[in-house]
Residue, then its C-alpha position, 0 to 999 in steps of 0.5 A: x883809151x886810158x884804162x880808167x875810162x876803158x873800165x868805166x865804159x866796160x862797166x856801163x856796157x855791162x850795166x846796160x846790157x840787154x835792156x830794150x828801149x822800153x826798159x830804159x824808160x824805167x824809174x826807181x821812183x817818181x822823182x828819179x831819172x829813168x835809165x836813159x836819163x841817167x845815161x844822158x846825164x853822163x853824156x852831157x857831162x862828157x860833152x861839157x868836159x870835152x868842150x872845156x878841154x877843147x877851149x883850154x887847148x885852143x887857148x894854148x894855156x892851162x888854167x891858172x886857177x888853184x882849188x880852194x880848201x873846200x874844193x881840195x876836200x871835194x877832190x880828196x873825197x871823190x878823186x882820191x877816195x872814190x866816194x861820190x856823195x849822193x843827194x846832190x842836184x845835177x847842174x841844169x847844163x848837165x841835166x837830161x830833159x824831162x820827157x824822152x825825145x826818142x827812146x833808146x835801147x841799151x845798145x844805142x846808149x852804149x854806142x853813145x857812151x863810146x862816142x863821147x868817151x873816146x874824144x874826151x879822153x883823146x883831149x885829156x891825152x893832148x892836154x897832158x902832152x901840152x902841159x905835162x901829166x901833173x899840171x892842173x889844166x881845167x877847172x871843174x865848177x865844184x871841184x876846182x882845177x884838176x889834172x887830166x888824170x884827176x878828170x878821168x878819175x872824176x868821170x870814173x867815180x861819177x859814172x860808177x855812182x850812176x851805174x849803181x842807180x842803173x843797177x838798182x833800177x834793174x833790180x826793181x824791174x827784176x832784170 
């Protein structure tokens, strides 16, 4: 796996370490996601990206879309500066369901993260082989078209944003 996503996986692993299935249900507040929902949100974004890359590879062509000025600004803030703006509402397609279907421990959530990150990164590598590392190959709904490396960096910055939420929840729990 690419070092950027390896670092993300390691940080998520460390942030979740030792939590029981009951502890992953803890919220920082009534209007906040619990730890499991935060991880499920990340998993949904990885799955969504994987499906997007698979579709592009199946078509055999990278996106022709070019990012707008506003999208380039968003890319600069998130991908280049590494700052993920807070206070945004997650798109419905990557929002975890309200109410947990099955409680999962940190160990289970960590395994799920690995199950999604590895294939997503393998597809990024395939896209880079097909179109080159500097080619904008897939389009993000808010940030516009990006290279595979920009996508990796996006997922890293997004993951760290949510890791801070996990760590804040752990602080509230006292663990």
